[in-house]
N, C-alpha and C positions, 0 to 999 in steps of 0.2 A: 503494500501499500505507497500511496506517494503520501509526502508532507508539501505544505507550502514551503517548500527551501529550493533557493536558487544557488546550486555550487561552480561559484566563478572560481576556477581554476584557468585563467589565463593572464601570467605574470606581466607579459610584454603589452599587455593593451589595457590601457586605464577605462574602469566602466565610469561614463558620464552620471554627473552628480544627477542632472536630469532626468536620468533611467532609473538611477537607483531611487533616488525620491518615489517616483512612478511607484516601481515596484512594494518600497515598503508602504506607497498610499493604500497597496490592493491586497494588503497583510504577507507578504514574501517576505521571512528571513532569507538574508545573502550572505550565504557562509563562503568565506575566502581563506584557502586553506595555508597554513606555513607555508614560507619558501623553501621547496624542493619535498615538503611531502607528501608521498603518495598517493593519488585521490581514492585508489579503492576501499583504503577502509574508512574512508568519507562518506563515500557510496553507500555501504555497504551500514554504515553508524545513520545513518540521518534520512536515507532513502528519498533525494530533491525530485522535487518535480522536473527539474529542467536542470543539465548539466551545461552548461559553457568550458570550451577546453580550445585553450591555443595546441594549435601546430605549429613544431618547430626542427623538421628534421628528424619526428617519431613518426609519421604516419603508420605506418605499418604494421610498427607495434600494435600502435592502437587499435589497429584495425582486426587485430588478432586478438586483442580482449573485449573488444566491444563485445562478442557472445556474450562472453562470462558475464560481464557488466549486465548486458539486457533481460540475462536472464536470471539475475540478482532482483533488479528492478523492471519489467516488461514496460509499466505505463510510464517511465521515466523519457522525456526527449534528450535528446542531444544537436546541440551547434558548435561549429567549427570556426574558430579564429586562426585562418592561415599566417605565418607569416611572408612565406612564399607562396603564394596561391597559384595550381596548375590544373587545367581541366579534364585531366586524368586522374587526378587525387579526387575533383570534386565528384564526378559519375562513379569513382570510388565507392566514395563515402555515401552517396544518395545510395548506392545500390546495397551497402550496409546494412542501412536504415535511420542514419544521422537527418535529421530534421534539415539543418542546411549547411551550407558551408560557406563564408565568408570571406574577404579579401580581410587584411588588417586596419585595410583604408576606408574599408565602408563608413560611415559618417554615423553620427549619433541614430537618425533617424529610420535611417535604414536598420541599424541594428534594433533599435525599440521598435520596428514594424515585425522583425522576422523573431523576436521573443515572444510580443504578442500574439504572432498565429501561433508558434511554438503551443502557448500556452492555453490557448482558447481553444485549439484542436488538439489538444490530448484526447487519449481514449478513458474514459471516467466509468468506475464501475457499471453505474446505471447505463452506458451506452454499447458495454459487452454485453450485460443482459438482454438488452432492445436487439444487440446483432445475433446472439446465439437464438434467440426468437427467429427471427428473419433468415439465420441459415436453417433452420429446421424444415421452416417455412419452403424454402427455395427447395431443399432437397425430398421433398414432398412432391415440389412443382415445374419437375426437370422438365426444358421442350423434348416433346413429344417427335421420335423421325425414327422411322421405319423406310420408306424412300434410302435408296442408296446415297443419292442428290444432297439431300439434308444432313444425312449422317456424317457425310465428308465436307460440310457445312460445318458443324460443330467440331466436330476432329481438330479442324481447322483453331477457330474460333478457343478451341482451348488448348492447344499447341501457342496460339500466341497472348492467352490472357495474363501472363503475369509480365509481361516485356511492358516496354513505357510505351510503346509506339501507337500512334492516333489510328482509328477505326472507324472504318465509311462503313454501315450497313444500306444497302438499296434495296427498294423494293417495292412492289405494288403496298397500296393502302392496305392494310390489315394482314398483310405476311406475318406478323411477330415480328417486328425488327427490335420493340424494347424486350421481348422475350429475351431475344436472342444478346441484347446491350446487358442484359441481368446474370443470365449464364458468364461471360465473360467475366464479368465483376466477380461473381460468385467461385469463379474456378480460377482467380489472380491472389495475389498477396495481400490487396486492398480490400478481403470481403469483409474484412471488420472495420472498414473506413464507410464513412457515408455514398450511398449510390445517389447521385442527387438530379432530376428529369428537368429538362426545361423545355415547352413547348414554343421554338420560334413562332409557329402562325399564330399563338393565340394570343400574343400582346405587341401592340403600336411599338415603331421603329425609338420612340422616349422615354418609355418604360421596358424595355427591353433592354435597352444600354442598360438602366439602372439594378434592373433584375439579375445581369451575368456578373456588374464590376461592382454593384453598391453604389452607397452617395453617402455624404459628408450631411451634419446638420448645416441647413444653409443655403446649401448649393445649388435649389431650386426651390419657385412657391411650392411650398406643403411638405417640403423635408425638415421635418421638425424632429428628429431624430437621426441618429447615425444609422446608416442601415449596410449590412453584412452582405455582399453580393452570391451567386450559386457559385461561382470560383473558389471565395472563400469557404462557403461552406461547405463544399466536398473535399477540400484541401487534405491532400492522404491517400482519397479515394478516386469515384468515378463521376465523370460529369458528361450525361446525357442531353445532347443536344438535336433535337427532336424535329424535324422538317427543317432544317437547316438550309433549305431553299427559298427559304421563306422568310428571310435573316436580309435585312436594307444593306444596301452595298457600304454603306459609311459604318456599317457596326461589323461589318466582315473584315475590314481594315483594321478595326482595334483587337478583335478574336484572332486576327492573323500575328500581331505585335504579341499577344498574350501566350501564343501555342510558341514563339520563337525565341519568348526572354524569361516565359517563364514566372511573371510576375504581371500585376494589374494596378488598375490605379484606379480606385474610386472614383466617385463626380465630385467636384469639387475638392478634390486631396488635396495634398501639396507633398504627398510622400509615394514611393511604390512598394507594392507586399508581395512579399515571395509565394506562390502557391505551386503546390506539388499536387498535380492532378491530370488524371490517367480521361483523355476527353474520346468521345465515340458520338459520331455523329449519324444522324437515319436522314434519307430521304426517298420519295417515290417518284423523284422525277432524274429525267436526266440530266445531269450537273454538266456533261459537255456540251448540248444541246443550251443548256441556261448561258455558257460562260460566252459561247458564240452571241446570242443575244443580250449579251454584256449585263446579265442578272446575275451572275456569280463570279467571284473570283477567279481565274485562273491559279496562281500564288495560293490562295488559300486553298483550291481544290488539289491543289499536289499536298498541299502540308497536309489535310484528313486522310488523302488515300493512300496513306505507308499500308495500312492491312486493308485489301477491299472485301468485302461480303455483299453476296449477291444472293436473295433469297426467291426463288421460285413462288410461282402465285401457288393457290392450293389446285386447281385443276391439273396441275401437274405432278402434283405428289398424292397419286391417287391411293400407295400403299398407306399412307398417315390419315386418310379420311378416315376411317372406320374407327382405328384407335382414336383419333382427336374425338369424335364424337361423342363415343362413350366417354373419354375424359371430361367432358365438359356436360354430360348430364350428371355424372357422378358430382364434378364440384358443386353442381348448382343446386341437385338435392340435399349436399351436407350444409350448403349455406344459407339454406331457404328451408332446413328440416320438413323435409318433403319424402316420403317413399320416392327410392329410387325408381325409375322408369327406362325398359328397355326397347332395344330399336326389331322389330319386325323384319323379315328377310325385304319384303314391299319396299319397305323405309328405307331399308341401306341400298338396296338398287335404282330407288329415286333421288337418293341422296348424292349416289355416284354417278346420274345422270343430269345433275345442277353445273351450273356453267360459274357459278360463285363468284361474281368479280367484286364481290366485298370480302373474299379471301377467309381467311381463319376465323374472323374478326363476325365476319356475316352468320359464318357456324355455329358458333357459340351461339350469339345472342338468338338463331335460331332456336338453338337446342335448351338457351335458357328459359324462353317463352314456351316452349315445348313444355318443360317441369313446370311453370306458374298457372298455365291454363288449359291442360291439356288431363282430363280426370280419368281415362285408362292408363294401365298400367304398361302396358306394350301400344309405344306409338304406332298408326295407322297412318297412310298418303293423307287420306281427308284430313287426317287434325293439322298435319303438317302444312297443307295447302290451304287451309284455315285461317291457320295466323303466319302466314309468307307475309311480307311486305309485300303492297300492290302491285309494286313492279315486278315482283317476282311469278304472280300469278298470271293464270292464262290467257291470255291477250284476245284468241281466235277467236269470239264471238261472233253474234248478230247485232249490226248495227258496229262496227268496229271506231268510230267514231264520238258514236256517242259514249260508249264505253272508257275510250282511253280518256274522254273528259272528265266519266267518274272517278276513274281511278286518280287524275290527276285530281281532285277536289280531294277524296281522299286520302291521297299523298299529304296532299297541305293541309289538311285537320287533323293529320298521326304529325308532322312535323310542329305544325303550333302547339297542340300539344303537350309535345315533349317538353320543348320550353317552357312553358305556363307549368311544367311539374318539375323541372329542375331551374326556375327562378330565373329564366332566361340564358342557364352556362350553356355556351355553346355545344362544350366539348361532351358535357354529360349526357346531353339529347344525342349529339351526333352518335356516341356508344351505345346508346340502347335500341338507336334507330338502325345499328349496324351499318352506319355512314361513315366516309371521313369527316372532320369538321371542312376541308376545302369543299367539301359536296354540298352540307353545309350551307356554308355561306353562299355556293351559286344558285341554288335553289331558293334562298331568302330575295337574291337579289334577281331574279327571273319573276318571282311573284312581284317584286316592287313595281318592274319596267309593265310587268301587264295589269295594273293596277292603275298606273301614270297614262298609259294607249287608251 
């Protein structure tokens, strides 16, 4: 168990008085060993929350002993200050589990920002308990992959999970890109740190910048307190940038700098803040086409596309269809505490013949509706036809124009009802409808044009 103690064993570096005062104001005790005193004994005796150590020609011996120190105090963070810094040592230090590696010439504000990030990002017992619960959940809900092409994708994802490389997951809406992102996180050494997801399409440009990088008090009208951005909150863990293609070009430039420098600037801030974050981006668009249209930066694309993963649509995952359907029936029967339903042979054939434009998300929503709305224990084809979305139903009826008009009216009614049920939240409404947020936005735009015509 860590104590509110900071071990300062950096004899060649002066601890700025302002930094000392800030730490004492936060209730931390700063322990400075006597010159020549071994740090090991102090680490065992005091169990500090943070160890700030000077490196001066003894880097290799420190790296050899670090696992022993970490075993004695797993929650302790370490900051190294090097008198003769070099990039090879920096990389090796981070891989060994050091929070940050600074040059002796780093200013007082940079040092303070690093210390503050180390202390606020420390793994607490509560966080560890939450993470164990999340790990248990993840072990129960591993991605389902029987289809060889999908199994190969997951094998590659697991292979690169513990690297620091950025990953770009491409695929149609509803193919399970976020599920694969969680799978990567849970198979990496970052699994005990946060997994933070940001939907780049759900926020306007001005709010997305603050959401990603944070802001200081007074940075803009309404910024009454300091706010940490998602990069800071994900420190040590994984940041998922969902629908990256929807990000404004101006923010893309700032994101590129963060990926290059591994540090962020809060809006209105005066100092940079180092962050250790693994970035996974997802998109349902062809980013190379977006680059040609001037909607996406090519340099950002190549920075993100270090490890590319392309998920196939559900129509090309025939062997996964039935296992997924049964999994979703079991999941939603458990969540809603109702008896588990089974699939008839006719229903299995019916599901195999569907085109699934909404992919896995559409299948899950259909199984969820079946769990809640169908009374029988065994699902029949007529049951699924009755609860399918209007556009999925058979349109080959007499008076096609009238039927189409009726279906459009029903579609509109269902969309507005879903928005009302979820207090206007488009993300939640789209999920229950089995469509993407972009499709919902386009539908609403169509209705607005029809009313103005």
